[in-house]
C-alpha positions as CSV (number, residue, x, y, z in Angstrom):
1,X,146.1,42.7,139.8
2,X,142.7,43.5,138.4
3,X,140.1,45.2,140.6
4,X,136.7,43.5,140.9
5,X,133.5,45.6,140.5
6,X,131.9,46.8,143.7
7,X,129.3,44.4,145.1
8,X,125.6,45.3,144.7
9,X,124.4,48.0,147.1
10,X,127.8,49.3,147.7
11,X,127.9,53.0,148.7
12,X,131.1,55.0,148.4
13,X,132.4,56.5,151.7
14,X,131.4,60.1,152.3
15,X,134.0,62.8,151.7
16,X,135.9,64.0,154.7
17,X,134.7,67.1,156.5
18,X,135.7,70.4,154.8
19,X,136.2,68.7,151.4
20,X,135.4,70.8,148.3
21,X,135.2,69.4,144.9
22,X,137.6,70.9,142.3
23,X,136.1,73.7,140.1
24,X,135.1,72.6,136.5
25,X,137.7,73.2,133.8
26,X,137.2,76.5,132.0
27,X,136.0,76.2,128.5
28,X,138.2,77.9,125.9
29,X,136.6,81.2,124.9
30,X,135.4,81.7,121.2
31,X,137.3,84.1,119.0
32,X,136.0,87.7,119.6
33,X,134.0,89.3,116.9
34,X,133.5,92.9,115.8
35,X,129.9,93.4,114.8
36,X,130.3,97.2,114.3
37,X,133.3,96.5,112.0
38,X,131.2,94.2,109.9
39,X,128.4,96.8,109.8
40,X,130.9,99.5,108.7
41,X,132.1,97.2,105.9
42,X,128.5,96.6,104.6
43,X,127.6,100.3,104.8
44,X,130.8,101.2,103.1
45,X,130.2,98.9,100.2
46,X,126.6,100.2,99.7
47,X,127.8,103.8,99.8
48,X,130.7,103.2,97.4
49,X,128.5,101.5,94.8
50,X,125.7,104.0,95.2
51,X,128.1,106.9,94.7
52,X,128.3,106.1,91.0
53,X,124.5,106.0,90.5
54,X,122.9,109.3,89.4
55,X,120.4,110.8,91.9
56,X,121.1,108.0,94.4
57,X,124.6,109.3,94.9
58,X,123.1,112.2,96.9
59,X,121.9,109.7,99.5
60,X,125.2,107.8,99.2
61,X,127.0,110.7,100.8
62,X,124.8,110.4,103.9
63,X,125.3,106.6,104.0
64,X,129.0,107.1,103.7
65,X,129.0,109.3,106.8
66,X,127.2,106.6,108.8
67,X,129.9,104.1,107.6
68,X,132.7,106.4,108.7
69,X,131.1,106.8,112.2
70,X,130.7,103.0,112.5
71,X,134.2,102.3,111.3
72,X,135.8,104.7,113.8
73,X,133.8,103.2,116.7
74,X,134.7,99.7,115.7
75,X,138.4,100.6,115.6
76,X,138.5,101.9,119.2
77,X,136.9,98.8,120.6
78,X,139.5,96.8,122.6
79,X,140.5,93.3,121.7
80,X,138.3,93.1,118.6
81,X,139.5,92.3,115.1
82,X,140.1,95.5,113.0
83,X,140.2,94.2,109.4
84,X,136.5,94.7,108.5
85,X,136.4,98.1,110.4
86,X,139.4,99.4,108.5
87,X,138.1,98.3,105.1
88,X,134.6,99.7,105.8
89,X,136.2,103.0,107.0
90,X,138.3,103.4,103.8
91,X,135.4,102.5,101.5
92,X,133.1,105.0,103.3
93,X,135.7,107.8,103.0
94,X,136.1,107.1,99.3
95,X,132.3,106.9,98.8
96,X,131.9,110.3,100.5
97,X,134.4,112.0,98.2
98,X,133.0,110.3,95.1
99,X,129.4,111.1,96.0
100,X,130.2,114.8,96.4
101,X,132.3,115.0,93.2
102,X,129.9,113.0,91.0
103,X,126.9,114.8,92.4
104,X,128.4,118.1,91.2
105,X,129.3,116.6,87.8
106,X,125.8,115.0,87.3
107,X,124.1,118.3,88.3
108,X,126.1,120.3,85.8
109,X,125.6,117.8,83.0
110,X,121.8,117.5,83.6
111,X,121.0,121.1,84.1
112,X,123.5,122.2,81.5
113,X,121.9,120.0,78.9
114,X,118.4,121.1,79.9
115,X,119.3,124.8,79.7
116,X,120.9,124.3,76.3
117,X,117.9,122.5,75.0
118,X,115.5,125.2,76.2
119,X,117.8,128.0,74.8
120,X,117.8,126.3,71.4
121,X,114.1,126.0,71.4
122,X,113.5,129.6,72.5
123,X,116.3,131.4,70.6
124,X,115.9,129.8,67.2
125,X,113.2,131.9,65.5
126,X,111.2,130.1,62.9
127,X,108.1,130.9,60.8
128,X,105.3,128.4,61.5
129,X,101.7,128.0,60.4
130,X,98.9,129.3,62.7
131,X,95.5,128.1,61.8
132,X,92.2,129.4,63.3
133,X,89.2,127.1,62.7
134,X,85.5,127.6,63.6
135,X,82.8,125.1,62.7
136,X,79.5,123.8,64.1
137,X,75.8,123.4,63.4
138,X,75.2,127.1,63.7
139,X,74.7,128.6,60.2
140,X,76.9,131.6,61.0
141,X,78.9,133.2,63.8
142,X,80.7,136.4,64.7
143,X,84.4,135.6,64.8
144,X,87.4,137.5,66.2
145,X,91.0,136.5,66.4
146,X,94.5,138.0,67.2
147,X,97.2,138.4,64.6
148,X,101.0,139.2,64.9
149,X,102.8,141.1,62.2
150,X,106.3,142.2,62.9
151,X,105.8,141.6,66.6
152,X,102.7,143.8,66.7
153,X,99.5,142.3,67.9
154,X,96.2,143.2,66.2
155,X,92.6,141.9,66.2
156,X,90.5,140.9,63.2
157,X,86.7,140.5,63.3
158,X,84.2,138.9,60.9
159,X,80.5,139.5,61.6
160,X,77.9,136.9,60.5
161,X,80.6,134.7,59.0
162,X,79.2,131.5,57.5
163,X,80.6,128.2,58.9
164,X,82.9,126.4,58.6
165,X,85.6,129.1,58.9
166,X,89.4,128.8,58.6
167,X,92.1,131.5,58.7
168,X,95.8,130.6,58.0
169,X,98.6,132.9,59.3
170,X,102.4,132.8,59.5
171,X,103.8,133.6,62.9
172,X,107.2,133.6,64.5
173,X,108.2,131.1,67.2
174,X,111.4,131.5,69.2
175,X,112.6,133.9,71.9
176,X,110.0,136.3,73.2
177,X,107.7,135.4,70.3
178,X,107.2,132.0,71.8
179,X,105.1,133.6,74.6
180,X,102.7,135.4,72.2
181,X,99.1,134.7,73.0
182,X,96.7,133.6,70.3
183,X,93.0,134.1,70.8
184,X,90.0,132.9,68.8
185,X,86.4,133.7,69.7
186,X,83.2,132.6,67.9
187,X,79.7,133.6,68.9
188,X,76.6,132.0,67.3
189,X,73.6,134.1,66.2
190,X,70.0,134.0,67.3
191,X,69.4,130.8,65.3
192,X,71.3,128.8,68.0
193,X,73.3,125.7,67.3
194,X,76.8,124.8,68.4
195,X,80.1,126.5,67.6
196,X,83.6,125.0,68.0
197,X,86.8,126.9,67.9
198,X,90.3,125.5,67.3
199,X,93.8,126.8,67.3
200,X,96.5,124.8,65.5
201,X,100.1,125.9,65.6
202,X,102.8,124.2,63.6
203,X,100.6,121.3,63.0
204,X,99.7,120.7,66.7
205,X,96.2,121.2,68.0
206,X,96.7,123.5,71.0
207,X,93.1,124.0,72.1
208,X,89.5,123.2,71.1
209,X,86.3,124.5,72.8
210,X,82.6,124.1,72.0
211,X,79.6,126.1,73.1
212,X,75.9,125.5,72.3
213,X,72.8,127.7,72.2
214,X,71.7,131.1,70.9
215,X,74.5,133.6,71.1
216,X,76.7,130.9,72.6
217,X,80.4,131.9,72.7
218,X,83.3,129.5,72.2
219,X,86.7,131.0,73.2
220,X,90.1,129.5,72.6
221,X,93.4,131.0,73.9
222,X,96.9,129.4,73.5
223,X,100.6,130.3,73.1
224,X,103.7,128.9,71.5
225,X,105.0,127.6,74.9
226,X,102.8,124.6,74.4
227,X,105.0,123.5,71.6
228,X,107.8,123.0,74.2
229,X,105.9,120.4,76.2
């Protein structure tokens, strides 16, 4: 027998005294997540990749330590998935070991190659051309310059030398001779004008100075170390 709809204006009877409606059905809880485990995984990947990059691998070691701490904390959390935490912890440990080992290797390779290059440049003695030049509008100048013969330094001077002036010398470069100091000084006469001094070593202009006026002095000083730059 089918029931007919309630007539218009029908009000359901009130519940009996003391009646309590049943509690709502509990919604099924979502699957728990482990945010620290995911963070440990991301940090571990960054540290592992960075361990292979020169210079950055120094920072990768510190990043790996952060990943290890996050992975350990994520593992001790109760009722949380452990997969990402374990993977991140393993990657971080490997990254820490690799960053230390590769940092040592890269350091030895870099500084070993640099030291070898410097030693080759300093120890291989070679005879090169040393050129002193003086020129300018002054008609003459008093010129003095240093020379090296057999490792012994001396000074040569030319009074009232007409310009332009040039003096070619053979000097030794390599070892202690690389640090020899070469000096050229030119002083104009009472007539005035400008004087310019230059020091050229092994085809490279090391220094150039200009001075103007009566008794003006242009002074140039250089050494073979500038060839290493």
